[in-house]
ROPAKOL-920693 format. One record per residue (C-alpha): residue number from 1; residue in three letters; x negated, y negated, z negated. Coordinates in Angstrom, 2 decimals. Layout:
<pts>
PT num residu      px      py      pz
PT NUM    ALA       X       Y       Z
...
</pts>
This chain:
<pts>
PT num residu      px      py      pz
PT   1    UNK  -11.85   65.23  172.39
PT   2    UNK  -10.48   62.81  170.64
PT   3    UNK   -6.58   62.28  169.73
PT   4    UNK   -5.95   60.12  172.86
PT   5    UNK   -7.70   62.45  175.16
PT   6    UNK   -5.60   65.19  173.78
PT   7    UNK   -2.27   63.08  174.83
PT   8    UNK   -3.41   62.39  177.93
PT   9    UNK   -4.56   66.09  178.74
PT  10    UNK   -0.85   67.25  177.62
PT  11    UNK    0.91   64.79  180.17
PT  12    UNK   -1.54   66.36  182.87
PT  13    UNK   -0.87   69.77  181.73
PT  14    UNK    2.92   69.07  181.60
PT  15    UNK    2.61   67.87  185.49
PT  16    UNK    1.32   71.13  186.29
PT  17    UNK    3.48   73.42  184.88
PT  18    UNK    6.03   71.18  186.80
PT  19    UNK    4.78   72.77  189.97
PT  20    UNK    4.96   76.42  189.03
PT  21    UNK    7.68   78.63  189.84
PT  22    UNK   10.26   79.78  187.64
PT  23    UNK    9.99   83.46  188.77
PT  24    UNK    6.40   83.50  187.12
PT  25    UNK    7.39   81.67  184.08
PT  26    UNK   10.20   84.17  183.25
PT  27    UNK    8.14   87.06  184.34
PT  28    UNK    5.66   85.85  181.84
PT  29    UNK    7.93   84.94  179.45
PT  30    UNK    9.24   88.72  179.56
PT  31    UNK    6.48   89.84  178.77
PT  32    UNK    5.71   87.92  175.76
PT  33    UNK    9.03   87.84  174.40
PT  34    UNK    9.21   90.51  171.96
PT  35    UNK   10.10   94.29  170.53
PT  36    UNK    7.43   96.81  171.84
PT  37    UNK    6.01   93.89  174.47
PT  38    UNK    4.55   91.97  171.40
PT  39    UNK    0.87   91.00  172.54
PT  40    UNK   -1.19   92.09  169.79
PT  41    UNK   -3.74   90.13  167.60
PT  42    UNK   -7.21   90.02  168.74
PT  43    UNK   -6.20   90.28  172.29
PT  44    UNK   -5.40   93.71  172.66
PT  45    UNK   -3.06   95.08  175.45
PT  46    UNK    0.82   95.53  174.13
PT  47    UNK    1.92   98.76  173.81
PT  48    UNK    4.24   98.68  176.80
PT  49    UNK    2.58   99.31  180.56
PT  50    UNK    3.27   95.85  181.51
PT  51    UNK    0.63   93.50  180.45
PT  52    UNK   -0.02   90.03  179.84
PT  53    UNK   -0.40   87.21  182.45
PT  54    UNK   -2.86   86.10  180.33
PT  55    UNK   -5.50   87.94  178.23
PT  56    UNK   -7.68   86.20  175.66
PT  57    UNK   -8.06   86.30  171.62
PT  58    UNK   -5.61   85.44  168.90
PT  59    UNK   -6.84   82.57  166.75
PT  60    UNK   -5.73   80.67  164.02
PT  61    UNK   -4.83   76.62  165.65
PT  62    UNK   -3.35   75.40  162.05
PT  63    UNK   -2.04   77.06  158.53
PT  64    UNK   -1.16   75.97  155.41
PT  65    UNK   -0.81   77.84  152.04
PT  66    UNK    2.47   78.56  150.78
PT  67    UNK    2.17   76.93  146.83
PT  68    UNK    5.34   77.07  145.56
PT  69    UNK    9.04   76.76  145.35
PT  70    UNK   10.66   73.16  146.57
PT  71    UNK   11.78   71.49  143.11
PT  72    UNK   15.76   71.00  144.01
PT  73    UNK   15.97   73.57  146.04
PT  74    UNK   17.13   76.56  144.06
PT  75    UNK   20.82   76.22  145.49
PT  76    UNK   20.95   75.72  148.60
PT  77    UNK   18.00   75.65  149.88
PT  78    UNK   18.40   73.56  153.22
PT  79    UNK   21.41   75.48  154.57
PT  80    UNK   22.90   73.59  157.73
PT  81    UNK   19.94   71.57  158.95
PT  82    UNK   17.51   71.44  160.49
PT  83    UNK   13.80   71.43  159.36
PT  84    UNK   11.11   69.98  162.04
PT  85    UNK    7.70   70.31  160.96
PT  86    UNK    5.13   68.59  162.72
PT  87    UNK    1.51   70.56  162.91
PT  88    UNK   -1.60   69.34  164.19
PT  89    UNK   -3.96   71.77  166.57
PT  90    UNK   -7.90   73.04  165.67
PT  91    UNK   -8.32   74.34  169.28
PT  92    UNK   -5.87   75.06  172.00
PT  93    UNK   -4.60   78.40  174.26
PT  94    UNK   -1.81   79.39  176.84
PT  95    UNK    0.55   81.12  174.43
PT  96    UNK    1.33   80.82  170.69
PT  97    UNK    3.29   82.42  167.80
PT  98    UNK    4.10   81.25  164.16
PT  99    UNK    4.39   82.90  160.61
PT 100    UNK    7.48   81.95  158.41
PT 101    UNK    7.47   82.61  155.07
PT 102    UNK    9.98   82.95  152.26
PT 103    UNK    7.32   83.73  149.80
PT 104    UNK    9.38   81.84  146.88
PT 105    UNK   12.76   82.46  148.20
PT 106    UNK   15.01   84.45  145.38
PT 107    UNK   17.31   86.06  148.31
PT 108    UNK   17.27   86.77  152.11
PT 109    UNK   16.35   83.66  154.28
PT 110    UNK   18.41   83.46  157.41
PT 111    UNK   16.96   82.04  160.58
PT 112    UNK   19.07   81.72  163.67
PT 113    UNK   17.49   79.67  165.48
PT 114    UNK   13.25   78.40  166.07
PT 115    UNK   11.58   76.40  168.55
PT 116    UNK    8.01   75.59  169.71
PT 117    UNK    7.55   72.26  171.37
PT 118    UNK    4.34   69.52  172.20
PT 119    UNK    5.04   66.10  169.91
PT 120    UNK    5.16   63.60  172.73
PT 121    UNK    3.11   61.40  170.34
PT 122    UNK    0.93   61.32  166.98
PT 123    UNK    3.45   62.12  164.02
PT 124    UNK    6.68   61.95  166.32
PT 125    UNK    9.55   64.54  165.85
PT 126    UNK   10.32   63.76  169.76
PT 127    UNK    9.03   66.89  172.20
PT 128    UNK    7.25   66.20  174.88
PT 129    UNK    9.20   66.81  178.56
PT 130    UNK   10.17   70.48  179.19
PT 131    UNK    7.86   71.97  176.56
PT 132    UNK   10.52   73.08  174.20
PT 133    UNK   10.59   76.78  173.87
PT 134    UNK   13.05   78.74  171.92
PT 135    UNK   11.36   81.27  169.67
PT 136    UNK   11.99   85.06  168.97
PT 137    UNK   11.76   87.74  166.69
PT 138    UNK   10.79   91.38  167.74
PT 139    UNK   13.21   89.99  170.86
PT 140    UNK   16.34   88.40  168.73
PT 141    UNK   16.46   84.68  168.43
PT 142    UNK   17.85   84.96  164.51
PT 143    UNK   15.68   86.72  161.70
PT 144    UNK   16.64   87.74  158.35
PT 145    UNK   13.35   87.31  155.93
PT 146    UNK   13.48   88.94  152.60
PT 147    UNK   12.81   87.06  149.67
PT 148    UNK    8.94   87.83  149.05
PT 149    UNK    8.48   88.09  152.85
PT 150    UNK    7.13   86.53  155.56
PT 151    UNK    7.45   87.36  159.66
PT 152    UNK    5.34   86.25  162.64
PT 153    UNK    7.36   85.37  165.58
PT 154    UNK    6.97   87.11  168.91
PT 155    UNK    4.24   85.34  171.46
PT 156    UNK    5.82   82.00  173.92
PT 157    UNK    3.60   81.02  177.19
PT 158    UNK    3.36   77.18  176.26
PT 159    UNK   -0.02   75.13  176.89
PT 160    UNK   -1.44   74.22  173.46
PT 161    UNK   -4.03   71.42  173.69
PT 162    UNK   -6.80   71.22  170.69
PT 163    UNK   -6.00   67.93  168.72
PT 164    UNK   -2.69   67.40  169.33
PT 165    UNK    0.26   67.74  167.35
PT 166    UNK    3.19   70.54  167.76
PT 167    UNK    6.73   70.43  166.56
PT 168    UNK    7.93   73.88  164.81
PT 169    UNK   11.75   73.86  164.19
PT 170    UNK   14.04   76.04  162.12
PT 171    UNK   17.48   76.03  161.38
PT 172    UNK   19.52   77.86  158.58
PT 173    UNK   22.78   77.76  158.01
PT 174    UNK   23.46   79.71  155.02
PT 175    UNK   21.95   78.79  151.33
PT 176    UNK   18.87   80.50  150.76
PT 177    UNK   17.57   79.65  147.29
PT 178    UNK   13.99   77.80  146.74
PT 179    UNK   11.78   76.91  149.78
PT 180    UNK    8.60   77.95  150.49
PT 181    UNK    6.52   74.54  150.60
PT 182    UNK    3.33   73.14  150.97
PT 183    UNK    3.46   69.73  148.69
PT 184    UNK    0.91   67.70  149.88
PT 185    UNK    0.84   67.90  153.85
PT 186    UNK   -0.53   64.60  154.24
PT 187    UNK    1.87   64.68  157.67
PT 188    UNK    5.18   63.30  157.90
PT 189    UNK    7.75   65.92  158.84
PT 190    UNK   11.47   65.50  159.71
PT 191    UNK   14.77   66.79  158.91
PT 192    UNK   18.67   66.71  160.84
PT 193    UNK   22.24   67.56  160.08
PT 194    UNK   22.88   70.37  162.07
PT 195    UNK   21.17   73.42  164.75
PT 196    UNK   19.15   70.48  166.27
PT 197    UNK   16.40   72.57  166.96
PT 198    UNK   16.31   72.55  170.88
PT 199    UNK   17.16   69.42  170.79
PT 200    UNK   13.85   67.31  172.63
PT 201    UNK   14.89   63.68  171.23
PT 202    UNK   13.84   62.95  167.69
PT 203    UNK   16.76   60.09  167.06
PT 204    UNK   18.43   62.07  164.57
PT 205    UNK   16.45   63.67  162.78
PT 206    UNK   16.67   61.06  160.36
PT 207    UNK   15.43   62.77  157.20
PT 208    UNK   11.59   62.00  156.34
PT 209    UNK    9.51   64.77  154.52
PT 210    UNK    5.86   64.68  153.27
PT 211    UNK    6.09   68.87  153.31
PT 212    UNK    5.54   71.44  155.51
PT 213    UNK    8.83   73.83  155.17
PT 214    UNK    8.23   77.63  155.56
PT 215    UNK    5.54   77.36  158.03
PT 216    UNK    2.87   79.27  156.97
PT 217    UNK    0.38   79.67  160.54
PT 218    UNK    0.53   78.73  164.37
PT 219    UNK   -1.68   80.99  166.47
PT 220    UNK   -2.68   80.43  169.74
PT 221    UNK   -3.36   83.36  172.47
PT 222    UNK   -7.17   81.86  174.28
PT 223    UNK   -9.93   82.39  176.59
PT 224    UNK  -12.33   80.09  174.76
PT 225    UNK  -11.56   80.64  170.99
PT 226    UNK  -14.36   83.02  169.51
PT 227    UNK  -12.24   83.20  166.51
PT 228    UNK  -11.21   81.50  163.06
PT 229    UNK  -12.96   79.79  160.24
PT 230    UNK  -10.92   79.67  156.78
PT 231    UNK  -10.97   77.05  154.40
PT 232    UNK  -10.11   78.40  151.13
PT 233    UNK  -10.44   75.35  149.10
PT 234    UNK   -7.67   73.06  146.44
PT 235    UNK   -7.13   69.44  146.89
PT 236    UNK  -10.69   67.99  148.32
PT 237    UNK  -10.00   70.36  150.93
PT 238    UNK   -5.94   69.73  150.88
PT 239    UNK   -7.00   66.26  151.11
PT 240    UNK   -4.92   64.55  149.30
PT 241    UNK   -6.31   61.12  149.61
PT 242    UNK   -6.71   61.56  153.29
PT 243    UNK   -4.74   58.58  154.97
PT 244    UNK   -1.15   60.11  155.71
PT 245    UNK   -0.68   61.41  159.37
PT 246    UNK   -4.38   60.24  160.60
PT 247    UNK   -6.08   64.17  160.22
PT 248    UNK   -8.83   62.74  158.33
PT 249    UNK   -9.40   65.92  155.71
PT 250    UNK  -13.13   67.36  155.95
PT 251    UNK  -11.51   70.45  157.87
PT 252    UNK   -9.97   68.13  161.05
PT 253    UNK  -13.47   66.95  160.87
PT 254    UNK  -14.59   70.01  161.26
PT 255    UNK  -12.62   71.18  163.67
PT 256    UNK  -13.33   68.08  165.98
PT 257    UNK  -17.14   68.91  165.46
PT 258    UNK  -16.94   72.91  166.86
PT 259    UNK  -14.26   71.62  169.78
PT 260    UNK  -16.54   68.96  170.55
PT 261    UNK  -20.43   69.36  170.07
PT 262    UNK  -22.87   71.74  172.37
PT 263    UNK  -23.55   74.99  171.20
PT 264    UNK  -21.11   75.27  168.25
PT 265    UNK  -19.13   78.18  167.94
PT 266    UNK  -15.74   78.08  169.34
PT 267    UNK  -13.75   78.54  166.08
PT 268    UNK  -10.50   77.64  165.21
PT 269    UNK   -9.91   75.90  161.93
PT 270    UNK   -7.04   76.76  159.46
PT 271    UNK   -6.77   74.53  155.79
PT 272    UNK   -5.68   76.88  153.25
PT 273    UNK   -6.82   74.31  150.34
PT 274    UNK   -4.03   73.50  147.67
PT 275    UNK   -4.01   70.85  145.28
PT 276    UNK   -4.80   71.74  141.91
PT 277    UNK   -6.28   75.29  142.83
PT 278    UNK   -8.46   77.44  140.56
PT 279    UNK  -10.75   80.12  141.21
PT 280    UNK   -9.85   82.21  138.17
PT 281    UNK   -6.43   81.11  136.68
PT 282    UNK   -2.93   81.19  138.69
PT 283    UNK   -0.25   78.74  138.07
PT 284    UNK    3.39   80.10  136.26
PT 285    UNK    6.06   81.90  137.82
PT 286    UNK    6.17   85.02  139.50
PT 287    UNK    5.39   84.72  142.18
PT 288    UNK    2.40   82.23  140.89
PT 289    UNK    3.08   78.98  141.88
PT 290    UNK   -0.72   77.60  142.85
PT 291    UNK   -1.85   81.46  143.04
PT 292    UNK   -5.83   81.41  142.13
PT 293    UNK   -8.48   82.26  144.63
PT 294    UNK   -8.99   85.47  143.73
PT 295    UNK   -5.40   85.99  143.75
PT 296    UNK   -4.47   84.72  147.07
PT 297    UNK   -7.76   86.00  149.22
PT 298    UNK   -6.24   88.73  150.79
PT 299    UNK   -3.37   86.69  151.64
PT 300    UNK   -4.66   83.20  152.67
PT 301    UNK   -7.96   84.29  153.94
PT 302    UNK   -8.57   88.36  154.87
PT 303    UNK   -4.53   88.03  156.80
PT 304    UNK   -5.53   85.08  158.92
PT 305    UNK   -5.88   85.99  162.66
PT 306    UNK   -9.10   86.20  163.80
PT 307    UNK  -11.03   85.59  161.02
PT 308    UNK  -14.68   85.33  161.59
PT 309    UNK  -16.13   82.86  158.98
PT 310    UNK  -14.86   81.63  155.62
PT 311    UNK  -15.95   78.74  153.61
PT 312    UNK  -15.37   78.55  149.91
PT 313    UNK  -14.82   74.61  147.96
PT 314    UNK  -13.25   75.79  144.84
PT 315    UNK  -14.53   75.75  141.03
PT 316    UNK  -13.99   72.13  139.49
PT 317    UNK  -10.22   72.87  138.82
PT 318    UNK  -11.82   75.45  136.47
PT 319    UNK  -13.87   72.87  134.80
PT 320    UNK  -11.43   70.12  134.56
PT 321    UNK   -7.80   71.73  134.19
PT 322    UNK   -6.68   73.49  130.99
PT 323    UNK   -7.21   76.06  129.75
PT 324    UNK  -10.79   74.60  130.77
PT 325    UNK  -13.70   77.34  132.05
PT 326    UNK  -16.91   75.58  130.20
PT 327    UNK  -19.16   78.59  130.90
PT 328    UNK  -20.79   78.39  134.80
PT 329    UNK  -21.18   82.29  134.75
PT 330    UNK  -17.62   83.00  134.94
PT 331    UNK  -16.64   80.92  137.58
PT 332    UNK  -20.08   81.74  139.41
PT 333    UNK  -18.71   85.61  139.27
PT 334    UNK  -15.08   84.85  140.38
PT 335    UNK  -16.79   83.19  143.29
PT 336    UNK  -19.09   86.25  144.31
PT 337    UNK  -16.21   88.40  144.06
PT 338    UNK  -14.36   86.60  147.02
PT 339    UNK  -17.46   87.06  148.41
PT 340    UNK  -17.69   90.37  147.73
PT 341    UNK  -14.14   91.03  149.43
PT 342    UNK  -15.15   88.92  152.36
PT 343    UNK  -18.39   91.23  152.89
PT 344    UNK  -16.11   94.41  152.73
PT 345    UNK  -14.44   92.93  155.51
PT 346    UNK  -18.12   92.05  157.52
PT 347    UNK  -17.05   87.71  156.73
PT 348    UNK  -19.97   85.63  156.91
PT 349    UNK  -19.13   83.41  153.19
PT 350    UNK  -20.14   79.29  153.22
PT 351    UNK  -19.85   77.80  149.77
PT 352    UNK  -19.98   74.48  149.19
PT 353    UNK  -21.35   72.62  145.90
PT 354    UNK  -19.05   71.09  143.46
PT 355    UNK  -19.06   67.19  143.66
PT 356    UNK  -19.66   64.90  140.58
PT 357    UNK  -16.53   63.17  138.80
PT 358    UNK  -17.96   60.47  136.32
PT 359    UNK  -15.23   57.90  135.99
PT 360    UNK  -12.07   60.36  136.47
PT 361    UNK   -9.77   60.69  133.36
PT 362    UNK  -11.11   64.01  132.93
PT 363    UNK  -14.70   63.75  132.44
PT 364    UNK  -16.69   64.71  129.81
PT 365    UNK  -20.28   65.06  129.15
PT 366    UNK  -20.39   68.74  128.63
PT 367    UNK  -18.04   69.80  131.87
PT 368    UNK  -21.18   67.98  133.94
PT 369    UNK  -22.82   70.54  132.51
PT 370    UNK  -20.68   73.17  133.37
PT 371    UNK  -20.72   71.53  137.21
PT 372    UNK  -24.47   71.44  137.43
PT 373    UNK  -24.74   75.46  135.99
PT 374    UNK  -22.31   76.57  138.99
PT 375    UNK  -24.47   74.44  141.54
PT 376    UNK  -27.56   75.74  140.02
PT 377    UNK  -26.81   79.32  141.11
PT 378    UNK  -25.24   77.82  144.46
PT 379    UNK  -28.19   76.37  145.45
PT 380    UNK  -30.43   79.53  143.99
PT 381    UNK  -28.38   81.43  146.78
PT 382    UNK  -27.19   83.97  144.03
PT 383    UNK  -23.35   83.31  145.41
PT 384    UNK  -22.85   83.11  148.80
PT 385    UNK  -24.48   83.52  151.90
PT 386    UNK  -25.38   79.90  152.81
PT 387    UNK  -23.99   76.60  151.17
PT 388    UNK  -23.35   73.27  152.08
PT 389    UNK  -24.70   70.52  149.88
PT 390    UNK  -21.34   67.97  149.22
PT 391    UNK  -22.58   67.41  145.59
PT 392    UNK  -25.97   65.87  147.28
PT 393    UNK  -23.93   64.47  150.77
PT 394    UNK  -22.06   62.21  148.37
PT 395    UNK  -23.18   61.41  144.96
PT 396    UNK  -24.79   58.16  143.95
PT 397    UNK  -28.59   58.46  144.37
PT 398    UNK  -28.90   56.07  141.51
PT 399    UNK  -26.18   57.76  139.31
PT 400    UNK  -25.60   61.43  140.29
PT 401    UNK  -22.87   61.99  137.67
PT 402    UNK  -20.59   59.56  140.13
PT 403    UNK  -19.74   59.64  144.00
PT 404    UNK  -21.11   56.83  145.78
PT 405    UNK  -18.57   53.98  145.67
PT 406    UNK  -18.23   54.32  149.88
PT 407    UNK  -17.19   57.81  149.14
PT 408    UNK  -15.07   57.55  146.73
PT 409    UNK  -11.11   57.32  147.12
PT 410    UNK  -10.81   54.90  143.62
PT 411    UNK  -10.05   57.83  141.37
PT 412    UNK  -13.33   58.99  141.16
PT 413    UNK  -12.98   62.28  142.22
PT 414    UNK  -11.62   62.65  145.60
PT 415    UNK  -13.66   61.58  148.47
PT 416    UNK  -12.13   58.57  150.63
PT 417    UNK  -11.61   58.98  154.51
PT 418    UNK  -15.03   58.02  155.14
PT 419    UNK  -16.17   60.68  152.18
PT 420    UNK  -14.33   62.79  153.97
PT 421    UNK  -15.88   62.08  157.29
PT 422    UNK  -19.40   62.53  155.48
PT 423    UNK  -18.13   66.53  153.68
PT 424    UNK  -17.55   67.51  157.32
PT 425    UNK  -20.93   65.96  159.26
PT 426    UNK  -23.43   67.49  156.35
PT 427    UNK  -22.13   71.21  157.46
PT 428    UNK  -24.61   73.22  159.42
PT 429    UNK  -22.47   74.25  162.24
PT 430    UNK  -25.41   77.14  162.69
PT 431    UNK  -24.44   78.30  159.25
PT 432    UNK  -21.42   79.67  160.58
PT 433    UNK  -22.51   82.28  163.27
PT 434    UNK  -24.43   85.63  162.61
PT 435    UNK  -24.30   88.60  159.86
PT 436    UNK  -23.42   88.92  156.39
PT 437    UNK  -25.66   88.37  153.87
PT 438    UNK  -27.50   90.95  151.44
PT 439    UNK  -25.62   92.14  148.04
PT 440    UNK  -25.17   89.30  145.70
</pts>
């Protein structure tokens, strides 16, 4: 489905919703509201005797990894302001819930008002008519999130299409300290003074931000979804050189293929890329900014809703960033440990070869040897259950140490939009199915 068709579908869904009686809506909302009646992950029935009017599987439609505390928010956070995050769905459903994080906060975060809505148009802070839903947490309209913790909202009834923008808005009246954020969103979000959480128009959301704040996941309850693919990666997965607001990261294109191609598994795709991320080494601080793949695997992969398969594209920053890892065996061993943890949960793992970077400011001939050494182990079948050869797909055939110019963003490391598209279209979707491989 194209973005244009996605927003046409939004309008049709709203028209249908207008003829549904208020009594039916109120009854369904009561079932999903919270407390003991919260719908459980995996499509399980709630603990009370009341069953939801719609069943299905909880799958991740969007996610972003918390990467650190936002600079400049150490004292007041965003006290007295509404934050309207704009996020793009990979798969649709009949109900939704969100996850808010205070991982990098140093004191409790008070959220007194939160909402979810469909955006009226791509990248717009204005909600589609009659789509704003107030969110609750265990039945309450407010929640206090302790420092270092996260919270999942109750489910709300909302027809969420795939390939469309959602607005997730929060309001905190008090100073909260460092704001947990994802810095390389490649998506503009919005800020307004005062509590405008359920304000449908975006005219008073005059502040703009290239970050996602507090919000780390959106799940949908779907009758079509078979689960979730989690993509763990660095800036190449984060898509930091993709066009702003266009959803041209390679996991976005992968999600489009899973939605539209005949015979493809119907998985949501969640992007757990963090720019600068490494397999082995954490950043600084406690909790660490930019935690390593090994440190965050349980949080960002195994804990995602409905995860069925994992894609890993990590290792290039272990080679490039100080302290540099120049032993390919250590990088490959780290990747194998991630696979071992996934296998313990019965998850299949597809890995990516490391792409070339000659011409980048960090390039050195001996680092190219390390990259080739890691790729050799990946291609031998001794790291992952299966692999996607991004290196072969994007390298210059006349100089395999460099990206092909049309796939190069210009910095000789990160792809252009055409490069991201090529990465996703290289992917063999059948590798996402099946049981885990033999012990590696």
